[in-house]
N, C-alpha and C positions, 0 to 999 in steps of 0.2 A: 609464408608471410603474405598477408593480404594488403592491398592498397586501395583506398577509396577511389571510386570512379566518379569524377566531378560531373559527368554527363548524366548521372542518375538523379541529380538534385531536382526536386519538383517544386514548382511555384504556381500559385493561384493569384491572379491579378497582381503579379510582382512580389507576392509574399511567400516566404519559404514554408514548405510543408514538411513536417517531420518524416524521417525515413524509418524510424523504428520506435517501438513502444514496449516498455516493461509493463505488463498488464496485471501483475500480481503473482501470488496472493500477498495480502498484508501479513506482517509478522513472519515473513519467510525469507528475510535477507534482502528485500528489494531496495531498502534505503542504503545498505552497504554496497549493493551492486550499482545503484545509481551513482554513489560517490566514486566508486572505482572507475566506472565508465567515463564520467564527466572529466576525470583528470587526464584522459588520453588527449593528446594534442589534435587528433583528427576526429574527435567526437565533441558535439555541442549539445548540452542539456541546460535548460533554463534553471535559474535559481529557485523558482517556484516549482518544487518537485512534483506535486500532484495537482495538475489543473482540473482533472475530473470532467473535462468538457464533453466527452462522448458518452457519458453515462446519464441517460435520461432520468434516472431516479433521483438525481441530485437536484435540489430545488434552487433555481437560480435567484429567486427573490428572497431567499432566507438570509438571516444575519450572517456575518462572516464566521468562518470556522474558528474555533477557539485556539488560543495560544500560537497563532501564526502558522497553522498547518495548511498553508497554501490558500489560493483563492481560485474561484471558478469563473472563467471568462463568460461573458454574456452573449457573445457573437463569434462567428468563425473569424472575422477580421481581428477581433480582440485576441482570440486564441492564437492565431498565426503570428501576431506581434511578439509572442514569447520567443520566436525563433529568428527574429529579424537580424540578430547579431551573428548568426551562424555563417561561416565562410562557405563558399561553394565547394571547397575541398573537404569539408567536414560532413560527417554523418550527424544529422540532427535527430534528437529523440526526446522522449519524456517518459515518466514513470508514475502512472496513476494506478495504484494497486487495487482500486475498486473495479477496474475494467473487466477482470476475469470473472467476477461474480455478476457483473451487470448483464441484464438481458438484451441490452441494445448496443453496447459499445463496439462489439466486433463488426456488426453491420455498418454502423456509422463511421468507424475508422476506414473500412473498405471503400465506402462511398467517396471519401476525401483522398485517401491514399491507398489504391489497390496494390501498390508495390511494397507496402509496409512490411517490415520484418517484426515478428511478434516474439517476445520472450516471456514465458510463464514459469513461475517457480511454485512447486507443489510440496506441501509439508504434511507429515502424518497428522490425521484429523484431530486426535485428542489433544496433543501438544499445541497444535495450531489454534484450536478454539480456546484453550486456556490462555494462551498468550494474547489472542484477539480480545478476549474479555478484559484482561488486565489493561490493554491499550484503550479499549472503549471507556473503561472507568476513568483512566487518566485523561482522556480527551472529552469527557463529559457526554459521551454518547450513551453511556450506561450508568444509571444511578444505583443499581443493585450490585453492590460489590461482593456479594457472596455468589460464587460461580454456579453452584448447584441451583440456588434460588433463581438466578438470572435465566438459566436454561429452562426452568420450570414455568417461566412466564411466557414462553413462546406462543402457546396456543391462545392465551388471553390477548397477547399482542396482535396476533393475526385477526382477532375479532375486533380490534380497535380499543381494547381495554388495556389499562396499565401502560399506555403509550409513553414513550420517553419524551423528555423535554429536548428533543432533537429535531430541529426545524429544517436542517439541510440534507439529511439522509435518513428518512423515516424508517426504512426497512433494515437498518444496520444490525439491530439486535435480534433479528430472526436467525439465530445461529446456524441451524441446520441448512439454511439456504447457501451458506458459504462452503458446504462440503458436498456439493454436487459436481465433483471434479470432471467426470466424463462429459456430462451435459455442458459444462462450461467450456471445455476444450473443443467439443464438437461445434459450438457456435463459431469459434475462430476457424476451425477446419472447413466449415461450410463457406466461409468468407474469403479464405486465403489458401493458396497452394501449400502443400506440406513442406516444400523446400523453404518457405518463408516463416515457418514456425519452429521455435526451439523450446522444448520443455526441459526445465532443470529440476532435479530432485534436491530439495533443501539439504538433505544429509550430505550429498556430494559437494555442495557449495560450502558447507560447514567444515568438511574434512579436508578440502583442498581448494580454497577459494581462488588461489592464483591460477590453477589449471582451468577452472570454470570461467574466470574472467578472460583468459587468453582464448578459450574456445569461443566465447561470445564475440570477442574482437574479430576472430576469423569469420564468424557468422555474419558480421557487419562489414566484412571486407576492408578492415583497417589493419595497420601494422600491429602484429601480435607480439613483437619483440620488445616493446617499450616496457619500462619497469611498472610493476603492479603495485599500487599504493592503496592499502586497505586500512580502514578505520572502523572500530566498532560503532554501530549506529542503532539508535532506537531500541535499546534493550528493554525487556519486560520489567516493570516495576510495580510496586504496591503503593496505593494511596495511603498516606499516614492518617489524614483527617478528612473524611468525606464532607463534613460541615464547612471546614475551612476552604476546601476546594470549591464547594458550591458558592461560597461568598465571593471568592476571587473570580469565579466564572461570571457571576452576576455583574461584578464591577467591570470585567473585561467587555461585557456586552452592553455596558452603559445602563444597567438596570438597578433598581433598589436605592434606598435612601443613603446608603453608605458611599455610593459611587463618587459623588462630588468631593467629599472629604478625603477619600482614599486617593483620588487622582491628584488633588492639591498637595497632599503629603508626599506622594511619590515624586512629584515634580521638584519638591524642595530637597528630598533626600537622594535622588538618583543622580549619579555622575552624568555630566552632559554628554560624555562620549561613550556611554554604556552601549555596547553592541548587543544585537539580538541574541548572539550566542552566549554572551555573559549573562544576560537577563534570563535566558532559558536555563542556564546552569544554576543560577541562584534559585529560581523557581523549583527546579528538580530537587535541590538539597532540602528546601523547606517542606515540600509536599510529599515527596516520594521516597520509598525505601526499597530494600530488596524484597522480592515476592516471597510469600510463605511457601513451604514445600507443597507440592500438589496433593490433593486428596486422591490417594491411589485407588480407592474403591470407586470413586467417580470416574477416574481415568479409565479403569477397566470397563465400566459401564459404557463409556463413550466408544471405546474400541470395539466392543461387541456390537454396539448400535451401528457403527459405520464399517463393519467387516465386509459387508456386501459391496460397498462403494470401493473399498481398497482392492478387492478381488477384481471388480470390473475395471478399475484403473490399471491394474497389473496387466490384464488382458489387452486393454486398449493401447498401452504403451509398449507391450512386449517386454516387460521387465517384472521380475519377481519382487514386488513391494510387500507382499504378504509376509515373506521371510525377513526382508530388510527391516520392516517396522514391527516384527514380532507378533503378527496377527495369526501365525500358525501355532502360537503358544498361549492362546487365551483360555484354554481349558473349558 
């Protein structure tokens, strides 16, 4: 059983600096992990799950991210204010799943908190990218909701053609950049000692999330005997109507002729005490349904494409992910 050491709490100009970071990947259980960790009495995590502060590719002058998916502080002082409610006895942390793929986040985190503990979650590439695409369509980062077609646009997007209407994370839909696992881990390994980095395999978290959460609590030096409370979070969904989603996105961003009328109607119809969670649940029922079955031919193509990355990751981690993920049976 671990106990948090209050002497390790770090401050800059009297403001609390986070002790640990869940750095990604997206669609790999990081939201569920965030929820489980923040329910520990000796762990503090802000309600804004993904500040994205240390990722230089995020555009700070862009409009707000859609549908309440966090906000990005403009300064270190503003960022550290997220942790001002943390008690000295608590481990403070955040969960920005963009950090693992970010070229700059590891270095920038180390500059502010060299003692940071880093938690990364890695998922099999084909299933990861399929879920990522579904999430990007849901969040309006991706307007091409056919997965194969979205992948085929990558070369054009690198040339600046067919660029998304995505003003805050322009490179998000360059899908292959998200599957440079060894390169991503090496950036953190160059910035932090090995003892400060924990890599979780998504399959392990799915098969026994309680054991993984307790292992992370030990990694953070907090009591690992408290009850683990898990909730399903951020499941993959399919957009029912792309045109309706685009309309609501424009309204949310304050754009288009319908904005004023829709906002007025919403104020008349919405209960005064409607919570963000209730509003999000209503939105999800209206716009999203269960995803269609994967295109198995495309999934096989992706596995063959990323087989070299899986082999390199297996060697890097000293674990046979080739067999675990079925890459030894591709034919």
